[in-house]
N, C-alpha and C positions, 0 to 999 in steps of 0.2 A: 503792420511790423515791415522795416526796412530791411534789406541787405539779404545776403542770401551764404551758404556755404557751397563752395565748389569743389568736385571730388576731381583731382587729376592721378590718371592711372598709368603708371610706366611698366615699358615693356621687362625693366628689370626686378618688377617687383614692390618697386618704392610707391606706396600711394601719397598723394599730398592734399590736405584738406585745407583749402584756402578758404578766408575769414575776408567775407566783400562787403563793406558797409560802410562806404566813403563818407556819408552823411554824417558818420558819428564815429569817425576815425576807427572804426572798424570794433565799436564798442560792441557788446552781447546783447541780445534781447532774447526774449523767452522762446521765439520760434527758431533762433540761431543757436541757443541752447540746445533745444531739442535734433535740431538737425545734425549736430556734432556729436550728439550722443548716440543717433541714430547711425550714424557713418561708423563711429570707432567700434560698436556692437557687431555691425556687419564686416568689418574688417579684420576684426580679430577671428572671426568664425571663417573667413576666407583663407583657403590656403595658399591661394596666389597671391596674396598679401604678405612681404616678408618686412616691411618696413612702414611706420605711419610718420607721414611728417606734418605739422601745422606752421601754417605762416599765414601773414594777412596780406591782403592786394595793396597796390600803391604805397610799399614801401614802410608800412605802418603794422605793427603787429596786432595789437589790441589795446586800447586805452580803456578800458574797463567793463562797466555794465551800463547799458542805457538806463537813465536816472528817472525818465519819464516812466518807464517800467516800475519803478519802485516808488515813485509817488502816488501811483495811481492805486498801489497795492497797500496803501497806507488806508484806505477807507472800504479795503476788503476785509472779509472775516480772518478770526486766525486760521480755520482750516485752508482759507485761499493761500495765506500767506505761507504756511507750512507745504502747502502743494507745490507751491511755486520754488521754493527753496529746497523741494525733494528732488527736483529737476537737474538744478545744480550740482546737489549730490550724487545722482545717477550718472550726470558727465564727468565728475571727479573719478567716480568708480570705474567708470569705463576707460579712462585714460589709465589710471593706475592698476589697474589689474588687466589690462590689454596684453596677451601672450608675446605680441610682438614689440620690437622695440619703439619708442615713442620720443619724436624729436621736435622740440619747439626751435623753431629759426626766429630770433628775436632783432625787429627793425623798429629804431624810433620810440617807441613804448610800449610798456608791457605794465600797465596801472590796472588795481584793484583785481575784477574778475580775470582780466587777461594775464596779470602777474600770478594769482592763482592756478591758472591752466600751465602755464610754464612750470610751476611748483611741480605739479603733478605728474609731469611728463618723465622720461629716464633721463634725456639729456637735454639740455639748452644751449644753444649757440648763438651767441650774438655779435651784432657789430658793437666796437667799442664805445660810442657815443649814445647808444639807446639807453632810457631811463626806466628806472624800475620805483613801484613805490604800491603801499596798502593803505590807500587814503580812506578807507571805508569810514573811519574814526571822524575825519573831519566833516563828515554826512550826519555824523550821530549813530551810528550804527557799529557792532563789530564785524572784524574779519575773519568770522569765523571758520569759514570753510578752507582757509589757508593754512588754518594755524598746523595742523597733524603733519601735512609736507614740509612745510617752514621749519617746524622744531628738528625733523629730519635732517634737512638741509643745512641749517646754519646753526642750531644749538638754541637753547632758549633764551639766553641774554641777547643776541643778535637780533634774534627774531621779535623778542617784546620790545625792542628800541625801534625796530622797522614798523610793527603794528599799532604800538600807543602815541608814535610820533606823527605817522604817516609820510616822514619824509621822504624826499626823491634820492636816488643815489643812481650813480651811471655803472655801465657795465664793468668796469675794470673794477669799481669794489664790490659790484656783485659776483664776480669772478673770485675776488680775494677773500670773501666770507664765504664762499661755497652757495652761493645761491642761485648760479649758474654753472655750467660745464667749463665755459671757455668764452670770452672776450676776443675778437679779432678785429683788424681793421676793416673798415666797409668794404673797401675795394677787395678783400681779400675773402669776404664771406660766402659768395657762391662756391669759390673754389675748397673752404674747408668744410662746406657743406657734402661737396662730391668727395673730398677724402674721407670723410666721416661714413658717408653711406657704402662707399667701398668695403671700409673695413666691417659696417654690419653686414653687408651681403657676403661676405667671405665666410662668417659664422653660419655654424650650423643651424637650420631651424629649429631642432628638437633641443637642442642645446641652449639655445637663447630662451625657450620656453622652459624649459626646467630650471634653468638659473634664474627667470623672474620668478617662478614659482617659489623658488627656495627663498629667495627673497622677501615674498610676502610672508611666509610661514616666520622667518626670522624676526620680521618686526613685531609679531604678536606672540613670539615666544621667548622664554628664558635661553641665557646662553647656554646651558647644559643641554635642552631641548633639541635647539638649533645645531651643536656639534652632532647628536644623534641624529639627526634628519639629514645633515651633512653625508652621511655615510651611506644613507639609504639613498639618496639624489644621486651621488657620482657613482653607485655601484649599478643602478638602474641605466644611468645614462650611457654609462662604457658599454652595456649589454646592446645598445640601440642600434639599430639597421646604420644609421647616419654615423655613430662613434665608428662602426667598422669600415664604411666609407671612407671618413676623413682619414683616420691611422693607413688606410691601404693607400690613399692618394698621396700620403706624405712621402710613404716607402717607393711607390711609383713615380714620384717627382710630377704630379701632377694637381690639377685643380678640381676640389672635392664635386663631385654631381650632387647637387642639392636637389 
């Protein structure tokens, strides 16, 4: 298998997962998917990690899935095929259910599995010229792993057009329809990332985790049940040590000690 996933740990608690597979424009293969999943799970459980960023080496996010992996699968048993896609499911779950904020930084391409990975992240920041596409239908199979997150992001009508035509859109359109958080000029991308990370690091880790837990619950519950859970969520959060510190810091005119 080609490529590797590099973990960069910063002193401020930001962890950066770099996709490094230059021979295939940072396309994912089975080994890279396993490595990403392992890192996400480990960082989710690491109290020193505050934010998880995913990006690609060489100015490219991820051009999809290595098709040679999929071609090899076509002659495998159904059990083997299912087991392989269970690995992709595990990655999606590890990203979506990470209690830390997850950020995708998009440069150049986010195609197929790359667009799916971006979709499952909490925040996606992109350079304006980057391209997004779900081209699986052009290769004869459905982009099913992307659809749940895609529906939540852009709604059914936009999602169906993207996945049934496989057409490419630029980051400006992706921003307009809600597929990404924000598109910015390439020259401003690193500065915008720094501002975003500063905002995330200012937030209380416990409050962030509780917020994400409530979002997961709301996604799977009715409106009435979510409203009831919201009361429990904020009540428990307000009584937490971090909430006491955050409010005390406000009155003391200082930065909270997270």
